[in-house]
N, CA, C and O atoms as CSV, one atom per row, in Angstrom:
chain,resi,resn,atom,element,x,y,z
A,1,MET,N,N,-7.762,-42.356,7.770
A,1,MET,CA,C,-7.672,-41.117,7.029
A,1,MET,C,C,-6.534,-41.207,6.032
A,1,MET,O,O,-5.436,-41.644,6.375
A,2,GLY,N,N,-6.789,-40.798,4.809
A,2,GLY,CA,C,-5.770,-40.840,3.773
A,2,GLY,C,C,-4.988,-39.539,3.711
A,2,GLY,O,O,-5.301,-38.557,4.384
A,3,GLU,N,N,-3.971,-39.575,2.885
A,3,GLU,CA,C,-3.151,-38.375,2.697
A,3,GLU,C,C,-3.821,-37.420,1.725
A,3,GLU,O,O,-4.633,-37.824,0.893
A,4,ALA,N,N,-3.471,-36.157,1.843
A,4,ALA,CA,C,-3.984,-35.148,0.910
A,4,ALA,C,C,-3.317,-35.340,-0.447
A,4,ALA,O,O,-2.151,-35.730,-0.508
A,5,PRO,N,N,-4.028,-35.076,-1.524
A,5,PRO,CA,C,-3.409,-35.189,-2.851
A,5,PRO,C,C,-2.255,-34.198,-3.010
A,5,PRO,O,O,-2.237,-33.140,-2.380
A,6,LEU,N,N,-1.307,-34.553,-3.850
A,6,LEU,CA,C,-0.129,-33.711,-4.045
A,6,LEU,C,C,-0.492,-32.348,-4.624
A,6,LEU,O,O,0.224,-31.371,-4.402
A,7,GLY,N,N,-1.584,-32.274,-5.353
A,7,GLY,CA,C,-2.025,-31.002,-5.926
A,7,GLY,C,C,-2.338,-29.967,-4.867
A,7,GLY,O,O,-2.171,-28.769,-5.094
A,8,TRP,N,N,-2.789,-30.420,-3.713
A,8,TRP,CA,C,-3.088,-29.470,-2.635
A,8,TRP,C,C,-1.809,-28.813,-2.132
A,8,TRP,O,O,-1.793,-27.620,-1.828
A,9,TYR,N,N,-0.757,-29.583,-2.049
A,9,TYR,CA,C,0.516,-29.022,-1.602
A,9,TYR,C,C,1.062,-28.036,-2.627
A,9,TYR,O,O,1.626,-27.000,-2.275
A,10,LEU,N,N,0.886,-28.375,-3.895
A,10,LEU,CA,C,1.322,-27.450,-4.938
A,10,LEU,C,C,0.494,-26.170,-4.925
A,10,LEU,O,O,1.026,-25.084,-5.152
A,11,ALA,N,N,-0.805,-26.295,-4.660
A,11,ALA,CA,C,-1.663,-25.108,-4.565
A,11,ALA,C,C,-1.244,-24.245,-3.373
A,11,ALA,O,O,-1.210,-23.019,-3.470
A,12,LEU,N,N,-0.930,-24.885,-2.261
A,12,LEU,CA,C,-0.440,-24.142,-1.093
A,12,LEU,C,C,0.862,-23.424,-1.425
A,12,LEU,O,O,1.079,-22.289,-1.001
A,13,SER,N,N,1.713,-24.082,-2.173
A,13,SER,CA,C,2.973,-23.461,-2.580
A,13,SER,C,C,2.734,-22.234,-3.453
A,13,SER,O,O,3.406,-21.215,-3.292
A,14,VAL,N,N,1.790,-22.328,-4.366
A,14,VAL,CA,C,1.463,-21.177,-5.221
A,14,VAL,C,C,0.931,-20.028,-4.379
A,14,VAL,O,O,1.288,-18.872,-4.607
A,15,VAL,N,N,0.078,-20.339,-3.404
A,15,VAL,CA,C,-0.469,-19.295,-2.529
A,15,VAL,C,C,0.654,-18.633,-1.730
A,15,VAL,O,O,0.707,-17.407,-1.628
A,16,LEU,N,N,1.545,-19.440,-1.167
A,16,LEU,CA,C,2.662,-18.875,-0.401
A,16,LEU,C,C,3.560,-18.013,-1.272
A,16,LEU,O,O,3.979,-16.931,-0.860
A,17,PHE,N,N,3.856,-18.488,-2.475
A,17,PHE,CA,C,4.720,-17.713,-3.367
A,17,PHE,C,C,4.044,-16.398,-3.752
A,17,PHE,O,O,4.707,-15.364,-3.832
A,18,THR,N,N,2.735,-16.427,-3.990
A,18,THR,CA,C,2.002,-15.209,-4.333
A,18,THR,C,C,2.009,-14.221,-3.169
A,18,THR,O,O,2.155,-13.017,-3.381
A,19,ILE,N,N,1.856,-14.711,-1.964
A,19,ILE,CA,C,1.931,-13.842,-0.785
A,19,ILE,C,C,3.319,-13.203,-0.692
A,19,ILE,O,O,3.445,-12.017,-0.385
A,20,GLY,N,N,4.357,-13.999,-0.960
A,20,GLY,CA,C,5.719,-13.473,-0.920
A,20,GLY,C,C,5.958,-12.407,-1.972
A,20,GLY,O,O,6.562,-11.374,-1.685
A,21,VAL,N,N,5.488,-12.651,-3.195
A,21,VAL,CA,C,5.649,-11.646,-4.253
A,21,VAL,C,C,4.900,-10.370,-3.895
A,21,VAL,O,O,5.406,-9.268,-4.104
A,22,GLY,N,N,3.694,-10.521,-3.356
A,22,GLY,CA,C,2.937,-9.343,-2.927
A,22,GLY,C,C,3.659,-8.571,-1.839
A,22,GLY,O,O,3.657,-7.340,-1.845
A,23,GLY,N,N,4.277,-9.284,-0.904
A,23,GLY,CA,C,5.026,-8.618,0.159
A,23,GLY,C,C,6.226,-7.859,-0.366
A,23,GLY,O,O,6.528,-6.769,0.119
A,24,VAL,N,N,6.916,-8.418,-1.351
A,24,VAL,CA,C,8.082,-7.730,-1.915
A,24,VAL,C,C,7.652,-6.510,-2.718
A,24,VAL,O,O,8.288,-5.459,-2.636
A,25,LEU,N,N,6.589,-6.636,-3.485
A,25,LEU,CA,C,6.178,-5.542,-4.362
A,25,LEU,C,C,5.403,-4.441,-3.652
A,25,LEU,O,O,5.486,-3.279,-4.050
A,26,LEU,N,N,4.657,-4.778,-2.616
A,26,LEU,CA,C,3.769,-3.796,-1.992
A,26,LEU,C,C,4.334,-3.146,-0.742
A,26,LEU,O,O,3.909,-2.049,-0.379
A,27,ARG,N,N,5.264,-3.779,-0.088
A,27,ARG,CA,C,5.811,-3.235,1.155
A,27,ARG,C,C,7.154,-2.584,0.904
A,27,ARG,O,O,7.884,-3.000,0.005
A,28,ARG,N,N,7.491,-1.575,1.678
A,28,ARG,CA,C,8.750,-0.857,1.509
A,28,ARG,C,C,9.692,-1.037,2.690
A,28,ARG,O,O,10.826,-0.561,2.636
A,29,ASN,N,N,9.269,-1.698,3.743
A,29,ASN,CA,C,10.139,-1.944,4.886
A,29,ASN,C,C,11.048,-3.124,4.554
A,29,ASN,O,O,10.571,-4.157,4.087
A,30,LEU,N,N,12.349,-2.983,4.789
A,30,LEU,CA,C,13.296,-4.029,4.431
A,30,LEU,C,C,13.054,-5.326,5.192
A,30,LEU,O,O,13.230,-6.407,4.630
A,31,ILE,N,N,12.656,-5.240,6.450
A,31,ILE,CA,C,12.385,-6.454,7.227
A,31,ILE,C,C,11.205,-7.202,6.619
A,31,ILE,O,O,11.255,-8.424,6.476
A,32,THR,N,N,10.156,-6.489,6.264
A,32,THR,CA,C,8.981,-7.119,5.655
A,32,THR,C,C,9.335,-7.724,4.306
A,32,THR,O,O,8.895,-8.827,3.984
A,33,MET,N,N,10.120,-7.015,3.524
A,33,MET,CA,C,10.543,-7.550,2.237
A,33,MET,C,C,11.408,-8.801,2.423
A,33,MET,O,O,11.288,-9.761,1.663
A,34,PHE,N,N,12.253,-8.785,3.406
A,34,PHE,CA,C,13.114,-9.922,3.699
A,34,PHE,C,C,12.283,-11.142,4.088
A,34,PHE,O,O,12.553,-12.253,3.632
A,35,MET,N,N,11.271,-10.932,4.932
A,35,MET,CA,C,10.397,-12.034,5.327
A,35,MET,C,C,9.600,-12.553,4.133
A,35,MET,O,O,9.349,-13.754,4.033
A,36,ALA,N,N,9.203,-11.667,3.233
A,36,ALA,CA,C,8.471,-12.092,2.046
A,36,ALA,C,C,9.347,-12.963,1.146
A,36,ALA,O,O,8.867,-13.940,0.572
A,37,VAL,N,N,10.610,-12.618,1.022
A,37,VAL,CA,C,11.527,-13.447,0.232
A,37,VAL,C,C,11.703,-14.813,0.887
A,37,VAL,O,O,11.794,-15.823,0.188
A,38,GLU,N,N,11.749,-14.858,2.194
A,38,GLU,CA,C,11.847,-16.136,2.899
A,38,GLU,C,C,10.597,-16.981,2.684
A,38,GLU,O,O,10.697,-18.201,2.559
A,39,ILE,N,N,9.430,-16.359,2.638
A,39,ILE,CA,C,8.190,-17.092,2.347
A,39,ILE,C,C,8.248,-17.676,0.941
A,39,ILE,O,O,7.830,-18.811,0.716
A,40,MET,N,N,8.768,-16.896,-0.005
A,40,MET,CA,C,8.905,-17.395,-1.374
A,40,MET,C,C,9.871,-18.581,-1.420
A,40,MET,O,O,9.620,-19.550,-2.136
A,41,LEU,N,N,10.953,-18.517,-0.677
A,41,LEU,CA,C,11.899,-19.623,-0.630
A,41,LEU,C,C,11.252,-20.868,-0.038
A,41,LEU,O,O,11.485,-21.975,-0.524
A,42,ASN,N,N,10.450,-20.701,0.994
A,42,ASN,CA,C,9.757,-21.842,1.584
A,42,ASN,C,C,8.724,-22.431,0.632
A,42,ASN,O,O,8.493,-23.640,0.645
A,43,ALA,N,N,8.105,-21.599,-0.190
A,43,ALA,CA,C,7.171,-22.107,-1.185
A,43,ALA,C,C,7.891,-22.995,-2.199
A,43,ALA,O,O,7.374,-24.044,-2.584
A,44,VAL,N,N,9.064,-22.582,-2.626
A,44,VAL,CA,C,9.850,-23.393,-3.564
A,44,VAL,C,C,10.315,-24.674,-2.886
A,44,VAL,O,O,10.323,-25.735,-3.511
A,45,ASN,N,N,10.698,-24.593,-1.626
A,45,ASN,CA,C,11.076,-25.797,-0.888
A,45,ASN,C,C,9.915,-26.784,-0.813
A,45,ASN,O,O,10.119,-27.992,-0.928
A,46,LEU,N,N,8.711,-26.280,-0.623
A,46,LEU,CA,C,7.535,-27.146,-0.577
A,46,LEU,C,C,7.319,-27.845,-1.915
A,46,LEU,O,O,6.914,-29.008,-1.943
A,47,VAL,N,N,7.581,-27.157,-3.018
A,47,VAL,CA,C,7.469,-27.784,-4.334
A,47,VAL,C,C,8.493,-28.906,-4.474
A,47,VAL,O,O,8.165,-29.977,-4.987
A,48,PHE,N,N,9.720,-28.678,-4.030
A,48,PHE,CA,C,10.745,-29.719,-4.107
A,48,PHE,C,C,10.338,-30.961,-3.300
A,48,PHE,O,O,10.469,-32.086,-3.782
A,49,VAL,N,N,9.850,-30.756,-2.088
A,49,VAL,CA,C,9.453,-31.888,-1.248
A,49,VAL,C,C,8.248,-32.601,-1.856
A,49,VAL,O,O,8.178,-33.830,-1.823
A,50,THR,N,N,7.310,-31.854,-2.403
A,50,THR,CA,C,6.140,-32.456,-3.034
A,50,THR,C,C,6.549,-33.281,-4.257
A,50,THR,O,O,6.049,-34.388,-4.459
A,51,ALA,N,N,7.452,-32.744,-5.064
A,51,ALA,CA,C,7.919,-33.480,-6.233
A,51,ALA,C,C,8.658,-34.755,-5.815
A,51,ALA,O,O,8.494,-35.803,-6.440
A,52,ALA,N,N,9.460,-34.663,-4.773
A,52,ALA,CA,C,10.170,-35.844,-4.295
A,52,ALA,C,C,9.186,-36.890,-3.784
A,52,ALA,O,O,9.372,-38.086,-4.008
A,53,ARG,N,N,8.153,-36.443,-3.107
A,53,ARG,CA,C,7.135,-37.375,-2.600
A,53,ARG,C,C,6.385,-38.027,-3.756
A,53,ARG,O,O,6.113,-39.228,-3.726
A,54,GLY,N,N,6.053,-37.238,-4.770
A,54,GLY,CA,C,5.333,-37.770,-5.921
A,54,GLY,C,C,6.154,-38.756,-6.725
A,54,GLY,O,O,5.616,-39.722,-7.266
A,55,LEU,N,N,7.446,-38.520,-6.806
A,55,LEU,CA,C,8.327,-39.414,-7.564
A,55,LEU,C,C,8.856,-40.578,-6.734
A,55,LEU,O,O,9.433,-41.521,-7.275
A,56,GLY,N,N,8.662,-40.510,-5.433
A,56,GLY,CA,C,9.121,-41.581,-4.558
A,56,GLY,C,C,10.614,-41.570,-4.313
A,56,GLY,O,O,11.199,-42.615,-4.025
A,57,THR,N,N,11.244,-40.412,-4.419
A,57,THR,CA,C,12.682,-40.292,-4.167
A,57,THR,C,C,12.918,-39.328,-3.010
A,57,THR,O,O,11.989,-38.695,-2.507
A,58,VAL,N,N,14.161,-39.232,-2.606
A,58,VAL,CA,C,14.515,-38.282,-1.550
A,58,VAL,C,C,15.341,-37.122,-2.103
A,58,VAL,O,O,15.841,-36.301,-1.333
A,59,ASP,N,N,15.490,-37.044,-3.413
A,59,ASP,CA,C,16.323,-36.002,-4.012
A,59,ASP,C,C,15.832,-34.603,-3.656
A,59,ASP,O,O,16.637,-33.737,-3.316
A,60,GLY,N,N,14.538,-34.373,-3.728
A,60,GLY,CA,C,13.983,-33.058,-3.398
A,60,GLY,C,C,14.206,-32.691,-1.952
A,60,GLY,O,O,14.435,-31.526,-1.625
A,61,GLN,N,N,14.140,-33.685,-1.085
A,61,GLN,CA,C,14.352,-33.413,0.334
A,61,GLN,C,C,15.807,-33.060,0.612
A,61,GLN,O,O,16.087,-32.237,1.483
A,62,VAL,N,N,16.727,-33.669,-0.111
A,62,VAL,CA,C,18.147,-33.336,0.041
A,62,VAL,C,C,18.404,-31.913,-0.446
A,62,VAL,O,O,19.150,-31.164,0.184
A,63,ILE,N,N,17.786,-31.541,-1.567
A,63,ILE,CA,C,17.929,-30.176,-2.086
A,63,ILE,C,C,17.397,-29.172,-1.071
A,63,ILE,O,O,18.013,-28.132,-0.838
A,64,VAL,N,N,16.254,-29.484,-0.470
A,64,VAL,CA,C,15.657,-28.587,0.526
A,64,VAL,C,C,16.556,-28.468,1.751
A,64,VAL,O,O,16.677,-27.390,2.332
A,65,PHE,N,N,17.182,-29.561,2.142
A,65,PHE,CA,C,18.099,-29.508,3.286
A,65,PHE,C,C,19.225,-28.512,3.035
A,65,PHE,O,O,19.530,-27.688,3.897
A,66,PHE,N,N,19.839,-28.586,1.862
A,66,PHE,CA,C,20.917,-27.651,1.532
A,66,PHE,C,C,20.384,-26.234,1.348
A,66,PHE,O,O,21.056,-25.274,1.724
A,67,ALA,N,N,19.199,-26.087,0.781
A,67,ALA,CA,C,18.610,-24.758,0.609
A,67,ALA,C,C,18.328,-24.108,1.954
A,67,ALA,O,O,18.505,-22.899,2.106
A,68,MET,N,N,17.892,-24.894,2.932
A,68,MET,CA,C,17.642,-24.344,4.266
A,68,MET,C,C,18.942,-23.929,4.946
A,68,MET,O,O,18.975,-22.940,5.679
A,69,ALA,N,N,20.009,-24.681,4.707
A,69,ALA,CA,C,21.303,-24.304,5.279
A,69,ALA,C,C,21.790,-22.987,4.679
A,69,ALA,O,O,22.287,-22.119,5.397
A,70,VAL,N,N,21.648,-22.842,3.377
A,70,VAL,CA,C,22.041,-21.591,2.722
A,70,VAL,C,C,21.140,-20.449,3.182
A,70,VAL,O,O,21.613,-19.328,3.372
A,71,ALA,N,N,19.850,-20.720,3.362
A,71,ALA,CA,C,18.922,-19.684,3.808
A,71,ALA,C,C,19.244,-19.201,5.217
A,71,ALA,O,O,19.068,-18.023,5.527
A,72,ALA,N,N,19.708,-20.097,6.060
A,72,ALA,CA,C,20.082,-19.683,7.417
A,72,ALA,C,C,21.275,-18.730,7.378
A,72,ALA,O,O,21.297,-17.723,8.085
A,73,ALA,N,N,22.261,-19.052,6.552
A,73,ALA,CA,C,23.414,-18.158,6.413
A,73,ALA,C,C,23.002,-16.838,5.784
A,73,ALA,O,O,23.466,-15.775,6.195
A,74,GLU,N,N,22.136,-16.908,4.791
A,74,GLU,CA,C,21.648,-15.686,4.126
A,74,GLU,C,C,20.871,-14.810,5.096
A,74,GLU,O,O,20.993,-13.585,5.064
A,75,ALA,N,N,20.075,-15.427,5.954
A,75,ALA,CA,C,19.306,-14.655,6.934
A,75,ALA,C,C,20.234,-13.950,7.927
A,75,ALA,O,O,20.006,-12.796,8.290
A,76,ALA,N,N,21.263,-14.642,8.353
A,76,ALA,CA,C,22.203,-14.025,9.297
A,76,ALA,C,C,22.922,-12.840,8.667
A,76,ALA,O,O,23.048,-11.786,9.290
A,77,VAL,N,N,23.390,-13.004,7.446
A,77,VAL,CA,C,24.088,-11.916,6.769
A,77,VAL,C,C,23.127,-10.775,6.458
A,77,VAL,O,O,23.468,-9.608,6.651
A,78,GLY,N,N,21.938,-11.099,5.982
A,78,GLY,CA,C,20.955,-10.060,5.656
A,78,GLY,C,C,20.548,-9.244,6.871
A,78,GLY,O,O,20.455,-8.019,6.794
A,79,LEU,N,N,20.307,-9.906,7.982
A,79,LEU,CA,C,19.932,-9.171,9.191
A,79,LEU,C,C,21.093,-8.327,9.720
A,79,LEU,O,O,20.880,-7.231,10.238
A,80,ALA,N,N,22.314,-8.836,9.589
A,80,ALA,CA,C,23.475,-8.040,10.015
A,80,ALA,C,C,23.618,-6.788,9.153
A,80,ALA,O,O,23.929,-5.712,9.664
A,81,ILE,N,N,23.395,-6.924,7.859
A,81,ILE,CA,C,23.462,-5.752,6.977
A,81,ILE,C,C,22.363,-4.765,7.335
A,81,ILE,O,O,22.604,-3.558,7.360
A,82,MET,N,N,21.164,-5.255,7.610
A,82,MET,CA,C,20.065,-4.354,7.982
A,82,MET,C,C,20.333,-3.650,9.304
A,82,MET,O,O,19.969,-2.486,9.469
A,83,MET,N,N,20.958,-4.336,10.240
A,83,MET,CA,C,21.305,-3.684,11.502
A,83,MET,C,C,22.302,-2.558,11.269
A,83,MET,O,O,22.179,-1.487,11.865
A,84,GLN,N,N,23.284,-2.788,10.411
A,84,GLN,CA,C,24.277,-1.757,10.119
A,84,GLN,C,C,23.643,-0.572,9.386
A,84,GLN,O,O,23.964,0.580,9.679
A,85,VAL,N,N,22.755,-0.846,8.446
A,85,VAL,CA,C,22.056,0.225,7.729
A,85,VAL,C,C,21.216,1.047,8.701
A,85,VAL,O,O,21.153,2.271,8.593
A,86,THR,N,N,20.573,0.375,9.646
A,86,THR,CA,C,19.767,1.090,10.636
A,86,THR,C,C,20.635,1.984,11.506
A,86,THR,O,O,20.229,3.096,11.845
A,87,ARG,N,N,21.810,1.522,11.869
A,87,ARG,CA,C,22.711,2.348,12.685
A,87,ARG,C,C,23.178,3.588,11.929
A,87,ARG,O,O,23.258,4.677,12.496
A,88,VAL,N,N,23.484,3.413,10.651
A,88,VAL,CA,C,24.038,4.522,9.878
A,88,VAL,C,C,22.944,5.466,9.395
A,88,VAL,O,O,23.085,6.683,9.509
A,89,ARG,N,N,21.865,4.925,8.861
A,89,ARG,CA,C,20.821,5.748,8.242
A,89,ARG,C,C,19.613,5.987,9.135
A,89,ARG,O,O,18.826,6.891,8.852
A,90,ALA,N,N,19.434,5.217,10.195
A,90,ALA,CA,C,18.305,5.339,11.120
A,90,ALA,C,C,16.965,5.097,10.438
A,90,ALA,O,O,15.950,5.664,10.844
A,91,THR,N,N,16.955,4.255,9.401
A,91,THR,CA,C,15.701,3.893,8.746
A,91,THR,C,C,15.876,2.559,8.036
A,91,THR,O,O,16.987,2.166,7.678
A,92,LEU,N,N,14.757,1.873,7.840
A,92,LEU,CA,C,14.741,0.658,7.031
A,92,LEU,C,C,13.740,0.792,5.891
A,92,LEU,O,O,13.327,-0.209,5.306
A,93,HIS,N,N,13.354,2.002,5.578
A,93,HIS,CA,C,12.430,2.240,4.480
A,93,HIS,C,C,13.205,2.167,3.173
A,93,HIS,O,O,14.171,2.905,2.982
A,94,ALA,N,N,12.788,1.280,2.272
A,94,ALA,CA,C,13.558,1.001,1.060
A,94,ALA,C,C,13.673,2.214,0.146
A,94,ALA,O,O,14.690,2.371,-0.528
A,95,ASP,N,N,12.668,3.070,0.104
A,95,ASP,CA,C,12.717,4.232,-0.778
A,95,ASP,C,C,13.752,5.263,-0.328
A,95,ASP,O,O,14.227,6.056,-1.140
A,96,GLU,N,N,14.099,5.258,0.943
A,96,GLU,CA,C,15.082,6.208,1.454
A,96,GLU,C,C,16.516,5.669,1.340
A,96,GLU,O,O,17.472,6.387,1.635
A,97,LEU,N,N,16.663,4.442,0.924
A,97,LEU,CA,C,17.985,3.811,0.814
A,97,LEU,C,C,18.316,3.560,-0.648
A,97,LEU,O,O,18.585,2.427,-1.046
A,98,THR,N,N,18.296,4.625,-1.447
A,98,THR,CA,C,18.489,4.452,-2.880
A,98,THR,C,C,19.927,4.637,-3.328
A,98,THR,O,O,20.266,4.251,-4.447
A,99,THR,N,N,20.771,5.204,-2.510
A,99,THR,CA,C,22.167,5.406,-2.903
A,99,THR,C,C,23.060,4.505,-2.062
A,99,THR,O,O,22.680,4.080,-0.970
A,100,LEU,N,N,24.223,4.225,-2.568
A,100,LEU,CA,C,25.168,3.389,-1.839
A,100,LEU,C,C,26.150,4.223,-1.039
A,100,LEU,O,O,26.952,3.677,-0.281
A,101,ARG,N,N,26.099,5.541,-1.197
A,101,ARG,CA,C,26.988,6.406,-0.411
A,101,ARG,C,C,26.491,6.497,1.018
A,101,ARG,O,O,25.286,6.493,1.267
A,102,TRP,N,N,27.431,6.579,1.963
A,102,TRP,CA,C,27.062,6.755,3.368
A,102,TRP,C,C,27.225,8.184,3.683
A,102,TRP,O,O,26.977,8.600,4.815
């Protein structure tokens, strides 16, 4: 069995990114929006790995490694902020969180 063409991986990346954009634009729950942004980040990571595979280098994989490390820190900070917002406002609905005043 041979490998799938690189175009299939790029098509999968486009589908994932489109799902992420739809999640950010159509949903109002902060957790759902956060997960949609993570899906978009993974779609971009897939493009980097696909490009590295197509070019025969490891540069894209190194970029993805650092991007995943930053994403882990971003996820921890983002979830901590959402927990604090939930404690103070008792909601995660984005339309109800329009002001920065507590």
